[in-house]
N, C-alpha and C positions, 0 to 999 in steps of 0.2 A: 382838533376837540375828538374826532371820531377813533380817531388810533389814538390814542390815550386811554379813553375808556375801554376797547380791546384790551390793549396790553394791561390795565390795573386788573383787567378779569382775568386773564389766562395768568398773569403772574400771582393772583391770588389764588387761583384753582391750583398753581402747582406748590409754594409756599406756605398757603393759610388751609386750605381743605382739604389736602391731599389727591388722590388720583380716583380716577371711576375707569373703571373695567366695562366695555359695553358687553351687555348678555348674548351669550353666546346660545344659537338656538339647537347647534348638533350637540348628541350626546356622545359622538365618537371623540378621543382624547386627538390631537394633533401629533404631528411627528413632535422633534424637539426642534427644528428647522422653521417651521411655520410656527410654534409656539411663540420662537424669540424673535419672530421676524415676519411679521402678518402679510407684508407685502414682496416677498422671496428673497430674498437677501440671506445666500446659505450661508455666510462667511460669520456666520456666529461668533468664532473665538477670538475676532477682532475687537467684537466690542461688549463681551458678556462675561460674565462667571455662569453657571448654571445655578440661577437663583428663580423660581416660581414668584419671588415678593418684587421684583423688578418692574417699576411705574412706568417706565418707557424707555426707547432707545435713548443711550447717552450720547449717541455721536449722530444723532440725525435729527430733522423737526421735517413739518410737514409747511410748506408755503403755498397760500393762496393769492395767485397775482389778480390783478383786475384784469376784466374783458379784452379790455383793448393793448394789452401788453403782449408785445409778439416774442418766438423765442430768443430774440437776438437781446431783447431788455430782461429778458428772464434771468440769460447768461450773464451780460453785464452785470443785473443786481446781483446776483448769486457770488460772482469772482471780485465784487468788489467788497464784500465781507469775510474774503479768503477763504470763500465755501466753494464745495462741489455739486454741481445738479448730477445726481444720478438716475431719477426718472420723471419722467412725464406721465402723471397718472390718470390719461385717457379725458375724457370728455367734463372730466370734474376742474379742470383747471387748475389743480393742485401737484404742485411740487415737491418730489421728494431729495431731500439738501442734506448733505453730507456738510459736518463742523469742520471748521480748523482745525489743529492742531491745541489743545490744549483748551478750546471752549466749553463753555458748560450751556446744557439746555435752556436753560432760565437767562443767562447772557445773549445767548442767541435769539429766543424769543422776544428779548428787550430791543435788541438792534436792527434786528428785520422790520419790526413793526414797523419801527419810526419811517421806514423806506417808502416812499409814495407812489410807487406802482403794487405795491402790496396791501390786498384787503386783508387778510387777515394771516395768521400763524400759531402754530400749534404742536406741542410733541407729537412724537408719532410714538403712540400708545400701543404697549403689550397687548394683549389678550388673553385670555384665560380660558378651557374648559369650565363648564360650572363644577364650582367648589363644592364638592359631598362629603361629611365624616364617615370614619370608617368605623362606628359604634354599631355593634352589631344588633340593633332594636330599632335605626334609622328608619330603615324602611319602611315600618309601621307608623312613623309618625308622618300623617297624612298632610298635616298644617304645616308642616316644613316644606313636603313635595308631596303631592297626591297624582299618582299614578293611574290611580283608579283601584288600587290595590284594596284587598279585603282587610280591615283590622284583626287578625286570627283573636286575640282578648276581647272581641267587644263586648260592649254591656249597653250601648244602643243599636236598637235592631233597625232604625229607619235610615236609609240611603249606604249603606256597608254591604258591598262598594261604594265608591262614590262616583265624581266624575274627574275625569283626569285635570289637571291644572288648575281645580279649583282650591288656593293654596297659598299662602303668604309668598310663595317669590324665593322664600328663604335662601338659597344656593346662589341666586344671582346676587342677591346682597351679601352675601359670605363671600364673593369674589371682591368685593372693596372692603369688606372688615368684619372679623369675628369675636373684637375684642372690645368689649365693656369692662376693665381693667380701670379706667380714668373717671368711673361713675358708681356711686354707693347706690345699690338699689335695696329696700327694706322690705319683708317680707311681712307686713302686718298682721301674721297668724298664730296658727297652733303651736309654734315654733317650726325648726328646720333639725331633722338630722344631720348634724354638721359632722358629723362620723362619717357619713356616706360615700363610699368609693366613689362614685361619680359625680359628690358634690363638696368632699373635703378641699378640694385643691382651691377653691372657688369662693371660702366664706372670708369673710369682712373680718378685720382685727385690727387693736389700735392699739397702742403704748400708751395714750393719754385718753381718755372718753372722758366723757361725763353725763351725770344723770338726767331726767326728765328736767328736773330744778335747774340743770347747771352745774350742779359739784362734783367735785372731783370724783371720779370712783379709779383711775390709776389707770391700768392696762384692760381691757377689754378683747374676750376672744366672742368671737361667734355673732354676739348681741347681749341679748338680756331679757329677763322674763320677767316679766310684770304680771301675768297669772299668779306661781307662784312668789314676788317678788323676791328674786335673787340672780344668780349671773350665768344663770346653766336654762339657755333657752332651747332645749333637748325638742323635738316633737312628740307627743305623746299619743296622737292623733293619726297622721301621717297627712291630713290636707294640706300643709303649711308646705311638708317636703316633697308633695306633688306641686304645689304652684312652685317652689324654689327652683325644681327641677328642668322644668320649660322655661325658667328664665334664662337661667345658668348652670345647668348640668355640663359636665366637662367637655367639650365637644374633640372628635378624632383623636380620644385616648385608647382606642377597640375595646370601652366599656360601656353596656348599656345602652342610655338611651344620648342625646343632644340637645343641647337649650339652644334659648335663642342666640345668647351671647354664652363661648366658647370657653371664654375666660372672663370672671366678674367680679366682683364686689359684692356677695347677698352677708345682709346685717340681718338675722333671724331677731325679730321682736314678738316674743310668745306674748299673746293678750287674750285667746282662747283657750280655754282649757280643753280637758281630755276628749271631753263630748260634743267640743267645736263650738262654747256658747262666755262668751265675754262681756262685760259693762262695759257705760258708757266710761266712765273715771278712767278704766283700766284700760283702754284703747288709748284714751287721748293723753296718758302718760306714754305709750308705745309712742304713739305719735311724735312727740314732745323729744323724745329719746332720740328718734332717726334723725332728727332734721337738726337738733343742736350737736348732733355727730357726723354732720355731712350727708344725711341720705340725702340726694335730688329726684329722686323716683321711688315712688311709695307704691307697693301693690297693696288693695283692700278687696280681697276678693272674701266680702261678708256683706250683709247688711241686716235691715230690718224694716219694718210697715210705717215704723211711728218717727216725724219728724223731731230731732234732736240740735235743738239749739248749741249747746256744746261743743259736740263733734263740730258742725258746721264750723262754730268759730276756731276750733282748731286747725282745720284744715284751712280755713282762709288767711290765718297766721301765719300757717308754716307756708303760703304762697307768696304772702307780700312781704314778708322778711327774710324767707329761705330758699325761695326761686324752688319751689316744692313741686312737682308735678303727682298728682296722686291718679292709680290707673286703677278703676272700681266696677265692680261685678254689676249688672243689670238687676240680677235675681232670677230664680226659677219657679216663679209661681204662673206662670203662662199669662201672666198679667197687660193688658194693657196701660202704661203710667199716666195714659190723658186723665183715667177716671182712680185707678190706683195707685197706691204709693209705694216706693221702695227707695228706702236710701243705705249710704249717701249718693246715688246717682243722680236721686234729682237737686241737691243740692243745687244753686246757680254761680258759684264761684269758676271761674274762669282757669282756674288751675284742676279743674276735674273734669278725667277723660272717661264716659260710662260705656261696658262693654258689653254686646250680646252675644248669645253663642248661636255658632252656625255648626250645620251637619257635613258631612264627607261632599255632597252635592251644592255647597253654599245655599243649602235653604237655612233658613231661621228653624233652629233647633225647638222642638215640639213646648220644650219647659222654659225657656227663655222668655223672659220678660220681655216688652218692644214700648214702642211709641206712636202714635200715629198722630198726635199732636206735633211729632217732631222737633222735640224741644230739650229732653233729656237725655236719651241713649243718643250716642256720638255713632258708635262702629261698632261692626260685627268683628269676630274673629273665630276661628277654629275653638269649640266648648264640647264635643261627643266624641266619643270613643278615643280620647287623650291620654296616651302611654306617658309616665313620666316615675321619677323615682318615689321612693315609699318609704315610712320610717323602718320597718323592720317587718318582721312577719310576721303571719296574721293567722289566726284560727278561733274558729268559731265552735261554740258550745253551748248543750240545751237538752233539757231533761223531760221527758213525754208529762203534759198536763195532768196524766193520771195520777203519776208519781208527786206529784205536789201537795205538799199538807197543809189542814187548816185550822184553826184552833180559833172557834167562834164565843165569845164571851156573852155579846146581848146580837139581839134583834136580827137581822137577814147573814145569812153567812153566803162565804163562795161555796159556788158548785159547780158540777158537770153535770149533774142530771136533766135528761131533755133536750141536751145540747150536741153540738157535732161534738167531739172527742177534739179537735183545735180550738177550743173556746175555753178559758173560765171565765165565770162572771161573778159580777156581788148584784142581784137584782130578784126580782117575784119570778123571773124568766129569762130566759138566752133572748130570747128577740127581743124582750121590749129592752134590755141592755144596748141591743147592738142597733134596734130599730130609734132608741132615744125619744119614744114616744114622751106626752105629759102625763101618762099614767105614774102614779107611783110605783116608783121600783125597789124602793130599801125600805125598811122603819126608821122610824126614828129610833134616837140613842141606840147607832148600830155601833159594836165595837170588833170586828172581825178582823182577824190576819193570815195571810197564806205564804207558803214558801217555800223555796227546793233545795237541798243540797245539788248542788252542778260543777260535777269536775271539770278543770282547766288544768291549763300548761302551765305547770310549775313555776317555769323561769322567766313568766310574764312581768315587763317592769309596769304594764297600764291594762286596766279588765275595765269593758265599756261594758253597761247595759244598752241593749237596740229592743225595742219594742212595738208594735201597733196596741195603741192603745185608747177605745173610746171610753169618754169621760162626760160624764151628765152628773153634774151634785149640785147643791147648794153653796153657789160663790162665796167665799170667803167665812162657812160654816163647817160643810160636809165634803170630805174628799179624802184622798191618798197618801200614806206618809210613806217611801221607799227608803228600803235597808238595804244593807250590804254589809257581810263580814266574814272573817274565815272561821269562826265558832259555830258550832253546833247547836249551843243554847238557845232555846228562842227568847229566855229571856235577854243572853247578850246581844243577840241577832236583832231586840228592835228596843238597844239603848240609845240613846242621846248621839252619844259617839261614834255610831254607823248609820245615823241618817243621812241618806244621799239627795234629798230632794221630798218636795211636795206639791200634789197639782189639786186643783179647786175648781170650778167652775161648769158653766155651758159648756155642752156640745159647740162645736165648733169644725165643721167638716172632717176633714181627716188629717188635722194640724198635727195632732199626734201620732201618726205612721212614721216609722223609723224614728220614735222619739227616743233619745239617746240620755241617759246619766252615767257618771263615773263611778263604777266599783272599787274606789281606790283602796280601802281594805283588805281587799282579794289580793292584790296584787304581790308573787311570790308565794303564793300558796296553791295548793294543787284542789282544793275544794273551796268553792265561793258558795255562801249561802246568799242568797236575796230573796229578801220578803217586803209585801205591801201589807199595810194596815190601813183599814177602811174607817172610817170614825164620821159619824154624824150626830146630830144634835136633836133636839125634840119639838124641832118645828119642818117648816115645810122639807118636802125632798124632792127628787127629779127621777131619773130612769135608772141610774145607778152607771155599772163600770164593767167593759170586757175585754179582757185579755186576749186577743188573736194570737200572736205573735211572742214570744221571746228568748234571744240567744245573748249570750255574752261572747266578746270578741274580745280576745288577748291577744298582745304587739309584744314581741319579743325582739325589741329595740338590737341593733349591730349594725355595723358596718359595710355587711356585704351588699352584692349589687342587687337589693330589693325594689320592686319595680309593682304597680298597679297601674289598670287600666277604669278609667270613671268619669261621668259626664257632668257638665254646670256649666252656668257662666261664670263659679268660680276659677275653671281651667279656662275658658276664654280670657279673661283678662291678665294673666300672665305671660299671653302672647304677646299684647300691646306693649305691656312692662316691659319686656324683654326689648323688642323695637328701640320705646324710649332712651331706655337704656345705654343700647345701640348707635344712638343719634348724636345724644350729649356725649357717649365715649368720645367718637369721632371727631366732634367740637367740641369742648369743656365748655368753649364762650355761650354757645343756646342756652336761652334763656327757656323755663317752661312752654312759654306761647311760644318761642321758635319750635319748640320741638312738636306740640300739636297741630303746628300750622303743615309743620312737613308728613306728621302721618295721616292725615287728612286728605293733603295735598295730594299725597301717593298714593293714596286707597284704591281699590277698584270695585268701579261701582255693579253693584251687586242687585239684582233683581227683589229677590225676596227682601232687603233691606229701605227701597225706594219707600214703601208709602209706612215703615217702621222705624226708622231711625232719623235723627236729624241730618245727615249726610248721603246717607244710601249705599253705603262703600264699605264693603270690609278691608280692614288691615293687607297691609301688602309691605313686607319688609323691602323690598327693592325702591319701589316706588316711592317710598319714604325717603330713604338715604339718598336718593338721586333729586328729593327737594330741598335740599338742604339750601338755604339762603342767608349769605354769606351777611355778619355780622356787621354791624354799624359802625363799631368804634375802631374799626382798623386802617390805617393809610400806607400805602406803598410810595416811594419814589419813582415818578419817572422820568425820563431824560428827555 
């Protein structure tokens, strides 16, 4: 019975799971003889072609005889199978055996395992030096391989450089597999620049796809756009392209970066607009499209503070009906989710894996949400100074506040007087607007506009306004309307078809720091006229408005090698989604539950996560891929 169990396990590992290479500690590339024959046989031409993908020696096995088996017993046993005893591997009790002519390793394992003096038998595996891609920016991807390097294009100051080996051990995982092409992974985000030279070969397509409702759409390329309701999921923001690159940028192609998956099927599902915002209905449609078209791993690097029953229901259905795994971001508010909220991270569904961000020393990133109740945030992954693909070339344009123009119709006017030159405000004073006191800062029935002609790159496909805006107005009655136009005439600028947003309400900390709105009508123009229209009614008013920073960000989308370094739990999430896709591709029979178990079991215990996450572990690609459990629905005939 014991031998049958051993035999089943070994045959299954050969025929069903594949092969596992042991992790090499040395960085020295071995000689050809050592690469092909770890135990010293240099007669390689007898057994091999020069193939780095060989799993084990095709004419040998290793046999562990029972402790009481002497040399004569071993020789007799081997000769009974017409084999040849090559070497006795010292005190291990293991013998290196050459197979008879024409016998396969699988056949030999089955035969030798039935011998009463054999404890176990296995292939003579081939070991390789750790596999590193030749992509020129790879040495900056500390999350894949941390050598204590400084990230040159850093945007997060703390712990750069980091600590050697504080990474996901991806080079050892890549010794096993670099291929995710058996699993469709959906990037549910701002879209993906599917023409990017580091992504285009790994984009998903289908000759016959269906809509979110199951209606035939014919052939689909790259994915779908639910933000604009069309078939073109091009990224006008950059965020989704960055996520996609971490998951599946083409590896070992001598270009740019390498994703967790060197070959992948990336499905771009655009549910966020160019300012990175999207609503529940749009995201649900994107989820339904992804799972109906075969996505088994969905990356959701998005979130919000409000419980959303509809979103939760869609994610639960995707798990129960389509066996889909969601890898989601913990959020970037530095909050303890024991008392604060971040969704979808906090939903209880078994098919959701929530990821916190780690820095280059595997410390919890300062911005990352966490959970001292150890119920919601599952695991950590690299999330600071992450270099990845970007949608195109970005440029920033601005105009000194002194050059902005105002038109005051009634009430309080916009002004710069008695205020630092870096602040525009609408209030009785700059200090009142910035402090947000309870003093009345603007008069009733105010109507005042502010606008500026800002030169921008004329070839931009996307223009986004980014600002720091302090707002303290009477909710629902007083507030700002925002406009963007390619026309210089105020009456045109402040027309309804140029309106890009409205803001009204109480001050809420720094919630409007780096606030973004799309300036869609400015795309393709050399000048963007951006305007603010302040309106108040005849009743109670508040402190007012202060604008401390304003830029227009243009994005020139192209297929060249554009890259960016950014931070966030959004960047940690695709590291884990990539591992999930790698595991499910390695064995497509794995369920989302199998995949989560392997990721957690294979994780690295990390001190900064012990009291802040459910499992206290950081994602480890090597540990995960070596913790795969055999599916239970397979059978093997045992002689």
